[in-house]
C-alpha positions, 0 to 999 in steps of 0.5 A, spaced: 545 866 494 545 859 491 550 853 495 551 851 488 554 859 485 562 859 485 566 865 485 572 867 482 577 870 487 584 872 488 589 869 493 595 872 496 600 869 500 600 873 507 605 872 512 601 873 519 603 871 526 599 868 530 598 865 537 602 857 536 597 853 540 592 856 537 595 856 530 595 848 532 588 847 534 586 851 527 590 847 523 587 841 527 581 842 526 581 844 518 586 837 518 579 834 521 574 838 515 579 835 510 580 843 508 587 848 508 587 852 513 586 858 509 579 855 507 577 855 515 580 862 515 576 864 509 570 860 512 570 863 520 572 871 517 565 871 512 561 868 517 563 874 523 563 879 518 555 878 517 555 877 524 553 869 524 557 863 528 561 859 525 562 853 528 556 848 530 555 845 537 558 839 535 564 843 532 564 847 537 566 841 541 571 838 537 575 845 538 574 844 545 578 838 545 583 840 540 584 846 545 584 842 550 589 836 548 594 843 546 593 847 552 591 853 550 586 855 555 585 863 552 578 865 550 576 870 546 577 875 553 584 874 552 583 877 545 586 885 544 592 882 551 596 878 547 603 880 550 609 877 545 615 873 549 620 879 547 626 876 544 621 871 541 619 877 535 621 878 529 623 885 529 627 883 535 631 878 531 632 883 526 635 886 531 640 883 534 643 880 527 646 888 525 
């Protein structure tokens, strides 16, 4: 595919829950590149689906700086092992409101 080819897509709003510091790093990285969070996530996922890394060495360096700034010590080894603080989840809030 040519880099000048445009693709017509339909975007939808989503309510994805994500670790707070991870989201801060993603938002800051997107802002640094003057793009939306959605555009950044789409790019990351499309690269991952092709088995490619979405980040250059310079971008990885910037991400490390942002992780340090926001106190994000998680890495890929934490994947699938994150546990939410009790009482902070949407389900628990709904139970409390009833």
